[in-house]
N, C-alpha and C positions, 0 to 999 in steps of 0.2 A: 301551279301552287305546292307547297315547299311537302318536304318529306320528311319524316323521322329517319331520319339519316346522320348519322354519329360516330366521330371518334372516340376511340377511347384511349385516355393515356395517364402516368398513375396506376394510382390505388384502385381494385373493385371498390363499385359504390360501396357494399353491405360490408367492408372490413374501412371504409375511412371516416376519418375524423368531418373530417370537411371537401369541400364540392367548389369546381373552379366551374361556370361556364365560360368559351372562351372563345365569339365569335369575330371569324374574321369578318372584311372589309366587301367592297365593292371592285371584281375582280378573283377573291381572292378566291382560297382553298380553304378547308381545314387544317388540312397540313400545308400550310400557308405560316397556317402559327405555333409551329407547333418548336420552334426558337425560343416564339417569347416562353413561350412554355417553361421553358429548359431554364432562362435567363433569368424568369421567376423561382423566389425562396415554396415550392410548395412540395417541399417533403409529407408526406404523412398525405396529402389529399383528389380524393379521384378528381380526372380534369378531362369536362364532359366539351368539344369541341363540331358546332352540328356545321352543314354542308347547305347554303344553298341550295335549291337549284338556278343553272343558269349560271353558277357565281354570285347574285346581288343579293337580297332582302330584298329591294324593291329597285319599279324602273328609274325612279326621275330622282331630282335631287331633297335631299331633308326639308327644305323650304319650299318646294313647291304647295301651292294647298293638298291636306290629306289623302282626297277623297281620290289626289290625283294618284294618288301611287295603293292606290287600293285597284284589287282583295291581296295584293302580296303583302302590304305590311299589318294588314288584317292575321295572312297566315304564319306569318314572321315574329309575329306574339306567339300566337297561339302556337309556335310551334317549342317558342323557351317555359308557357307555360305548362307545356304536358313536361319537361323536363324539368323544370323546379316540381312536377308530382312526381316524377320518379326519383329526382333528391330526397323528397322528402318522405316517402313509401320503404328508400333502405335504411331509416331510423334520422338521416343529414337534418337539424335543426336546420332555422330559416336564418337565423344569425349564426353558422355558419355555413353556409351559401354566398359564395364570392361569384357576381355575374360581373365579363370586363369585354373587350371589345375595343378591335378601332373602325376609323372612322367612320363608314358605312354602323359594323358594327356594333363600336360605339354611341351611334346615335342609338339604334333599334337598346341598345344595354339600359342607358339612360329614360327611352322612353318606357320601355316593360319597368323599374322598378319603379317612377313616377306612377305609375296607374295599377301596383298595388304593393305600393310603398308598405314595408313592416322592418324589421330588425333585420337588415341584412348582416350577414361578416363586412359588405363592402360593394360598393360601386364601382366599378375602371372605367372610362371612357379617356383614348387612346387618340384624342383626335375629336369634338362630338361634339351635337346638343340636342335637344331636344326639336321632338321632328315639327312638324307644317313651316306654312307661309306667317303664320302666326303660331307660338303659343296660345292655346284653349287650357286651360288651371282648370274646370270642370268636366275630364278626360280625367286628374291627378285625384288621387282619397286616400285618408291615410298618413299615417306622420313614421319616422324611417327611425322617430326614440334614438338618433342620434348614433344611427347609423353613415362611416366613413368614409365620404365621393373622392374622387379625385377627379377630375378635368384639368386635359390636357393641351393645349392648340397651341403652334403658331400665329404668329405678327408679322405678317401676313397669311395667310392659309387661301391655299386656292380653293381651298371645298369648303369653308365650315369658317365665318367670321370671327374677332375673337367678340363682338359684340350680343352672337347668339349664346355664343360659351360662357361670356357674364351671363345675361337672362335668366341664362336654365341655373347655372350654380347659382342667384338668387332665389329662383322660384322653389330648389332642393333646399337650398337649406330654412328658407319659411318654413317648408314640413318638415323641419330640424332631423333635417338630414347636418353628418360636420361637415360642412363643405372642404376642399381642397383645391381653387382655382389657382396651377402651372402658366403662363402666356410664356412662351418660348419664342424671342426677336428670333427674323429669318429659319428659324427650324425646318423649313419646309414639312412638307407632307411625307410624316414619321415617322414612327416611334424614335426618339432619343435614347441612349443611355443614362443619362440625365435624369429623365422619365423615367425608365427600371428602375434605377435607384432610387430613384424617391418614391416610388410604388411597394419594392422591398418594405424598403426604414416602418414607410406607413401601413403597412397590411402585414405583411409576408416574413417580418423579425422575428 
């Protein structure tokens, strides 16, 4: 299962006003997210980059039945909850906590946020959606109190259907998130400069 192996950048937690948990995708590493952390306007942030065991948060597609990805998925969600607890213990409130990820990390970001909905600083999914062969809304409780949520994806994307990104956006919107769904034609399974510019404008200006 996943261990608490975190790469830290930016300000120290106890000295920061805000924090970002930045989650890598399948086959990636915490270090692989460092270029993105530099391109985002994160002055004054503590940046926490968790590392998945064997470079994957769960073994199969996020569109598989949830039980197929257990116990890895539950372990990943527990790790993010543990990191969130550390941020809170350092005196940073939830409304100053941001959660972001790419691909598998984007799916994990959305799933964690939906299962623990509250007023976050923001949730950012660079190509992702809520997890499962079907979305089980009974897993999601609480409300986002107008927290901003960004979901960006390509049309088409080899791993994330636009339909799942759209369905996820609707569910989060119904949970009182202020959602921003951006679909980019033939972008590919990457994080584009346009996405980064949009996220900086919406979250970090």
